[in-house]
C-alpha positions, 0 to 999 in steps of 0.5 A, a space after each residue: 547855166 543848166 539848160 534842162 531841168 533835172 526831171 526832164 533829163 531823167 526822162 531822157 535817160 529813161 528814153 535812151 535806155 528804153 530805146 536800147 532794151 526795147 529793140 533787142 539788138 536791132 540797132 537801126 531801130 534803136 537809133 531811130 528811137 535815139 534820134 527822137 530823144 535827141 530831136 526832143 532835146 533840141 526842140 525843147 531848148 529852142 521852143 521859146 525862141 522867136 527865131 524860126 527853125 525849119 529843121 533839126 540841124 538849124 536847131 542844133 546850130 542855134 543852140 551850139 552858137 547861142 550857148 557856146 557848147 564846148 567842142 567835145 559836146 559839139 562833136 557828139 551832136 554833130 557826130 550822132 546827127 550825121 551817123 543817124 541820118 546815114 543809119 536811117 536813111 541809106 539803104 544797106 548801111 551797116 551799123 557797127 556795134 562800136 558806133 551804136 554804142 558811141 551814139 548812146 554815149 553821145 546822147 547820154 553825155 549831151 544830156 549830162 552836160 545840159 542838165 548836170 544830172 549824172 548818167 545812170 549806172 545802168 546806161 553808162 555800163 552799156 558803153 563802159 570799157 568798150 574803148 575810144 568811142 568817137 565819130 569819125 567821118 571821111 570828108 569827100 574830096 573837094 570838087 570844083 562844082 558843087 551841085 547841091 547842099 543844105 545849109 544853115 546860115 550863120 552870118 550875112 555880110 554887108 551888101 557891096 559892089 565891085 569897082 565895076 558896079 556888080 553887087 555882091 555879098 558873102 554868106 557864112 553857112 554850116 552844111 548838113 553834109 561834108 561841106 561843113 562851115 563854108 563861105 559863099 559869095 552870091 553875085 548878080 548875073 544876067 540870069 539871076 539876081 542873088 543879091 536881092 536875097 539880102 533883104 529876105 535872109 536871116 541868121 539860122 535860115 535853112 538854104 538849099 543851094 545848087 550849082 556853085 563853084 569852089 574858089 581855087 586856092 581858098 579853103 572852104 570858099 565858094 562863089 555862085 554862078 549863073 546857074 546857081 539856084 538858092 531855096 529858102 526853106 520851107 519852099 521860097 525859090 530864088 534864081 
């Protein structure tokens, strides 16, 4: 099933080409314009959903999950989102020519997959013959205490209690940063009652989580601590 109409796909292709031409070699401004096109794709795809989305990342996660987008396209979606954020927001960030054309190719490929419309030659010729254009990111070394991450909820585990009566539940999330997909156990403590969140959370909710620890010898597995705070975006703080 094609998710974007042909006419709209042509508009998106034209926007992508215009971002390249009009910015005359200013890669940062071009990527900023490309990001607007990227954002409009996922805003359109989620515009009729009853689900609430607090940001672009939550929309991309939802679309990928709902429509079972194949891995090569997912890598383009995730890669461009991360790279564009760095290029636009990090002061002094140097945009490599290869990554600039990787960005054009990634968005063109996304449009093609979602619409079935062929990529115009004047667009595909921009990155043709430029080698293996892919995004790659070096994952930060795992640390014991994570001070902050922003993430989208993918699934919510059942509320349970330990043998000693301490309540807890699992959250499976996808982070906007280097944590990627991870599981966190939320516990009650003398300082916070995190399990009360269980009633308020929903799949694809966006959370900001502060001060939580890695569980030793378990990859991508974390736990809350007494100092953990969770904010359900846009502005609901739970401590």
